[in-house]
N, C-alpha and C positions, 0 to 999 in steps of 0.2 A: 692622649687620645681624645678627640673631640666627639662628643655624643651628638646624634642627630637631634635637631630641634623638635620638640614635641608639639602636638596640636592642642589648641584650646578647646574645651568643651563649652558649647554655647547652647542655651535653652531658654524657652519662655519662662517667665517667673512662676507660672502655675506648675510647670514641670518640676522646678526646684522645690516648690512648696510640697509636692507629693513626696519627693525624696526626703525632705526635712521631717515630714510627719511619720516616716516609717519607724518600725522597731529598729533598735540599734544593730541587731545582727543582719537584718535585711538591708538596711542602709549601707552597712559596711561591705556586704557582698557586691552591691551595685557600684559603690565607690571604687572598689578594687577593680571591677570590670572597666569602669570609665578611665581609671588610671592606666590600665593596660592598653585600652583603646587609644588613648592620647599618644602612646608610644608606638602603636601599631595601627595606624589609621585605616589601613586597607583590610583589617580583620573583618571577615564575613560574619554575619549573624547566623542563626540557626535556620532562618528562612527569610524570604523577601516579601514585602507587602507594598502594593501601589498606594500612593497617597493622593489626596485631592489635587495637589499641585502638579501631578503628572510624574513626579519623581518616584523612583523605587527606593524604599527605605529598607535598611537591614533591621532585622528583629532578632534579638538575643534573649534566650530564656535564662534568667538569673534567679535561681531559687523559685519562688512563687510569683515572679514578676516578669513581664515582657518589657524590654528596653528597646525602643525604636530610635534609629539614628541614621544619618547619612554623612559621609565625609565630604567636606568642601575643600578640595585640595588647592584650589586657587588662592584661598586665604588661610590655609592651614588650620581649619577648624573642624570639629566634630559637631554637627548640628543634632542635638538631642531633641526628638520631637515628642516623645511620650514615654511615660512609665506607667504601666497598667498592671493591675493585680490579675492573676490567673484564677478563675473561679472554677 
């Protein structure tokens, strides 16, 4: 059985730096979510937020963090736009 091809997660370097600087437990939760998202790219967030580029981004609450993204189906990528701490 052939599994469907996964999407790549793409993000600005600053976003990966935030992820890299998180506590291990928080980072693991977000990595698990991104892994799931790469296999289910149409997965909706908990809410949507408009971005400056006019695109609507999905926002998922993962622990104490907001993960913003949008799927680019044309190139099979998940565009990760921001990881932000909930205060």
